[in-house]
LOKEBA-462037 format. One record per residue (C-alpha): residue number from 0; y, z, x; chain. Coordinates in steps of 0.2 Angstrom, whole numbers, plus 5000, padded with zeros to 4 digits. Each point is the difference from the previous one (the first is absolute). Layout:
BEGIN
ATOM   fikol   north     up   east   keti
ATOM     NUM       Y      Z      X      A
...
END
This chain:
BEGIN
ATOM   fikol   north     up   east   keti
ATOM       0    4978   5052   4884      A
ATOM       1    5002   5019   4996      A
ATOM       2    4982   5001   4993      A
ATOM       3    4992   4996   5017      A
ATOM       4    5013   5008   5011      A
ATOM       5    5009   4989   5012      A
ATOM       6    5008   5013   5012      A
ATOM       7    4987   5000   5014      A
ATOM       8    4996   4981   5000      A
ATOM       9    5018   4996   5000      A
ATOM      10    5003   5012   5015      A
ATOM      11    4986   4990   5009      A
ATOM      12    5009   4984   4995      A
ATOM      13    5017   5006   5007      A
ATOM      14    4992   5004   5017      A
ATOM      15    4998   4981   5003      A
ATOM      16    5018   4996   5000      A
ATOM      17    5017   5005   5008      A
ATOM      18    5009   5002   4984      A
ATOM      19    5008   5017   5004      A
ATOM      20    5008   4993   5016      A
ATOM      21    5006   4984   4991      A
ATOM      22    5007   5010   4985      A
ATOM      23    5009   5012   5011      A
ATOM      24    5010   4985   5008      A
ATOM      25    5003   4992   4982      A
ATOM      26    5007   5017   4994      A
ATOM      27    5013   5000   5015      A
ATOM      28    5005   4982   4994      A
ATOM      29    5002   5006   4982      A
ATOM      30    5010   5015   5006      A
ATOM      31    5014   4988   5006      A
ATOM      32    5000   4990   4984      A
ATOM      33    4998   5011   4985      A
ATOM      34    5008   5017   4996      A
ATOM      35    4988   5013   4993      A
ATOM      36    5012   5015   5001      A
ATOM      37    5003   5000   4981      A
ATOM      38    4981   5002   4997      A
ATOM      39    4996   5018   4994      A
ATOM      40    4985   4997   4990      A
ATOM      41    4985   4988   5004      A
ATOM      42    4984   4995   4991      A
ATOM      43    4986   4992   5010      A
ATOM      44    4986   4991   4992      A
ATOM      45    4982   4999   5006      A
ATOM      46    5004   5010   5015      A
ATOM      47    4982   5004   5007      A
ATOM      48    5004   5014   5012      A
ATOM      49    5018   4996   5000      A
ATOM      50    5002   4998   5019      A
ATOM      51    5010   4984   4999      A
ATOM      52    5011   5004   4985      A
ATOM      53    5005   5017   5008      A
ATOM      54    5003   4991   5016      A
ATOM      55    5012   4989   4991      A
ATOM      56    5008   5014   4991      A
ATOM      57    5003   5010   5016      A
ATOM      58    5008   4986   5009      A
ATOM      59    5011   4992   4987      A
ATOM      60    5003   5014   4986      A
ATOM      61    5010   5014   5009      A
ATOM      62    5006   5008   4983      A
ATOM      63    4983   4999   4991      A
ATOM      64    4997   5015   4990      A
ATOM      65    4985   4995   4989      A
ATOM      66    4985   4989   5003      A
ATOM      67    4987   4996   4987      A
ATOM      68    4983   4992   5004      A
ATOM      69    4991   4990   4987      A
ATOM      70    4981   5000   5005      A
ATOM      71    4983   5001   4991      A
ATOM      72    4988   5000   5014      A
ATOM      73    4993   5018   5003      A
ATOM      74    4997   4999   5018      A
ATOM      75    5017   4992   5003      A
ATOM      76    5008   5014   4989      A
ATOM      77    4992   5013   5011      A
ATOM      78    5007   4992   5016      A
ATOM      79    5017   4997   4992      A
ATOM      80    5001   5019   4995      A
ATOM      81    4995   5005   5018      A
ATOM      82    5014   4989   5007      A
ATOM      83    5012   5009   4989      A
ATOM      84    4994   5017   5005      A
ATOM      85    5002   4994   5018      A
ATOM      86    5018   4997   4998      A
ATOM      87    5001   4981   5002      A
ATOM      88    5015   5000   4988      A
ATOM      89    5009   5016   5005      A
ATOM      90    5013   5007   4988      A
ATOM      91    4994   4988   4986      A
ATOM      92    4992   5005   4984      A
ATOM      93    4984   4991   4999      A
ATOM      94    4987   4997   4985      A
ATOM      95    4986   4988   4995      A
ATOM      96    4998   4992   4984      A
ATOM      97    4981   4997   4998      A
ATOM      98    4999   4984   4991      A
ATOM      99    4999   4981   5004      A
ATOM     100    5015   4989   5003      A
ATOM     101    4996   4991   4984      A
ATOM     102    5000   5016   4990      A
ATOM     103    5017   5008   5007      A
ATOM     104    5011   5005   4986      A
ATOM     105    5016   5001   5009      A
ATOM     106    5011   5016   5005      A
ATOM     107    5010   5012   4990      A
ATOM     108    5016   4994   5008      A
ATOM     109    5004   4985   5011      A
ATOM     110    4993   4998   5017      A
ATOM     111    5010   4993   5015      A
ATOM     112    4986   4991   5009      A
ATOM     113    4983   4993   4997      A
ATOM     114    4987   4996   5013      A
ATOM     115    4986   4987   4999      A
ATOM     116    4990   4999   5016      A
ATOM     117    4985   4988   4999      A
ATOM     118    4996   5005   4982      A
ATOM     119    5007   4987   4989      A
ATOM     120    4986   4988   5006      A
ATOM     121    4988   5011   4990      A
ATOM     122    5009   4999   4984      A
ATOM     123    4998   4986   4988      A
ATOM     124    5015   4988   4995      A
ATOM     125    5003   5007   4983      A
ATOM     126    4999   5018   5006      A
ATOM     127    5012   4996   5014      A
ATOM     128    5013   4993   4988      A
ATOM     129    4998   5014   4988      A
ATOM     130    5003   5012   5015      A
ATOM     131    5015   4991   5006      A
ATOM     132    5008   5001   4983      A
ATOM     133    4997   5019   5000      A
ATOM     134    5009   5001   5017      A
ATOM     135    5015   4991   4993      A
ATOM     136    5001   5015   4988      A
ATOM     137    4996   5014   5012      A
ATOM     138    5008   4994   5017      A
ATOM     139    5019   5006   5001      A
ATOM     140    5014   4987   5000      A
ATOM     141    5001   4995   5018      A
ATOM     142    4983   5007   5003      A
ATOM     143    4987   4991   5012      A
ATOM     144    4983   4994   4999      A
ATOM     145    4990   4996   5016      A
ATOM     146    4985   4989   5000      A
ATOM     147    4989   4997   5015      A
ATOM     148    4987   4987   4997      A
ATOM     149    4989   4986   5007      A
ATOM     150    5006   4982   5003      A
ATOM     151    4986   4987   4998      A
ATOM     152    5002   4991   5016      A
ATOM     153    4996   5003   5014      A
ATOM     154    4989   5014   4995      A
ATOM     155    4982   5003   5005      A
ATOM     156    4998   5014   4987      A
ATOM     157    5006   4989   4986      A
ATOM     158    4988   4986   5006      A
ATOM     159    4986   5012   5000      A
ATOM     160    5003   5006   4982      A
ATOM     161    5002   4982   4994      A
ATOM     162    4983   4996   5009      A
ATOM     163    4992   5014   4989      A
ATOM     164    5008   4993   4984      A
ATOM     165    5014   5013   4998      A
ATOM     166    5018   4993   4998      A
ATOM     167    5012   5011   5009      A
ATOM     168    5018   5000   4992      A
ATOM     169    5013   4993   5012      A
ATOM     170    5017   5008   5003      A
ATOM     171    5009   4985   4993      A
ATOM     172    4992   5003   4983      A
ATOM     173    5006   5018   5000      A
ATOM     174    5018   4995   5004      A
ATOM     175    5000   4988   4986      A
ATOM     176    4994   5013   4988      A
ATOM     177    5013   5013   5006      A
ATOM     178    5014   4988   4998      A
ATOM     179    4994   4995   4983      A
ATOM     180    5000   5018   4995      A
ATOM     181    5019   5002   5005      A
ATOM     182    4999   5006   5018      A
ATOM     183    5008   4990   5015      A
ATOM     184    4995   4999   5018      A
ATOM     185    5010   5010   5012      A
ATOM     186    4991   4998   5016      A
ATOM     187    4983   4993   5006      A
ATOM     188    4991   4996   5016      A
ATOM     189    4984   4994   5006      A
ATOM     190    4989   5010   5012      A
ATOM     191    4983   4995   5008      A
ATOM     192    4987   5012   5005      A
ATOM     193    4984   4998   5010      A
ATOM     194    4984   5004   4990      A
ATOM     195    4982   4997   5006      A
ATOM     196    4986   5004   4988      A
ATOM     197    4986   4992   5011      A
ATOM     198    4985   5010   5003      A
ATOM     199    5004   5011   4984      A
ATOM     200    4996   5018   4998      A
ATOM     201    4991   5006   4984      A
ATOM     202    5017   5006   4994      A
ATOM     203    5009   4983   5003      A
ATOM     204    4986   4991   4990      A
ATOM     205    5001   5013   4986      A
ATOM     206    5019   4998   4999      A
ATOM     207    4998   4981   4998      A
ATOM     208    4987   5002   4987      A
ATOM     209    5012   5012   4991      A
ATOM     210    5015   4988   5000      A
ATOM     211    4988   4985   4995      A
ATOM     212    4993   5011   4985      A
ATOM     213    4983   5002   5008      A
ATOM     214    4995   4981   4997      A
ATOM     215    4991   4998   5016      A
ATOM     216    4986   5009   5010      A
ATOM     217    5003   5009   5017      A
ATOM     218    4992   4985   5008      A
ATOM     219    5011   4987   4992      A
ATOM     220    5016   5009   5004      A
ATOM     221    4995   5002   5018      A
ATOM     222    4996   4982   5002      A
ATOM     223    5017   4995   4992      A
ATOM     224    5009   5012   5012      A
ATOM     225    4992   4993   5015      A
ATOM     226    5003   4982   4995      A
ATOM     227    5018   5003   4997      A
ATOM     228    5005   5011   5014      A
ATOM     229    4991   4990   5013      A
ATOM     230    5015   4989   4999      A
ATOM     231    5014   5007   5011      A
ATOM     232    5014   4994   4988      A
ATOM     233    4992   5011   4986      A
ATOM     234    5003   5016   5010      A
ATOM     235    5018   5001   4993      A
ATOM     236    5007   5006   4983      A
ATOM     237    5017   4996   4994      A
ATOM     238    5009   5012   4988      A
ATOM     239    5017   5000   4992      A
ATOM     240    5011   5016   4998      A
ATOM     241    5013   4997   4986      A
ATOM     242    5013   5011   4992      A
ATOM     243    5006   4997   4983      A
ATOM     244    5014   5008   4990      A
ATOM     245    5006   5000   4982      A
END
């Protein structure tokens, strides 16, 4: 996805849902269940502009001192650096590792927390398992790994991708892989957002083409979107927010 630049199409896609509001409520629930006060260093993967990851850090990591973003999309990196300059993480040392999630080589020292917000679905199973093994080495004892990912049903977005021949990894598969790597589930919760892609803009169509690896023309993608989202039950997406520890 880095080669084609996904920042602007993804921004168009995000305007079609209420993810920001729903995530805010989910974070309030997490704040009452999991203590992040020991977290002083955090690495976030596939952040895009980093808005959601920094929102998470501001709300739940009061003692954060270092935030490293792993991102390889140039437009997203520019937006990410702008957010850093604008002080979205005041008092925190921020940096960007300009590489893909798959190519991340770890950190010089241990890190207290790792964030994966809607990125592992773009990483193949073998690469994910290799990444989780790296995390076991680099996440500090008692450290935390946060995964926010789609659940298959009910989920209009997953149905759309399936219609276009792209299988989207389900959260349950990620949990199994994390547990097999030596992590354990500390907390998890479902949340549901409203998303309506009907009458899609050019940016929405392009984003769907990106995540389906440009297998289909503009017309085919538009037709699939209209067919799926004409059904009211498809205008929701279900996600899982899970926290793991070593």
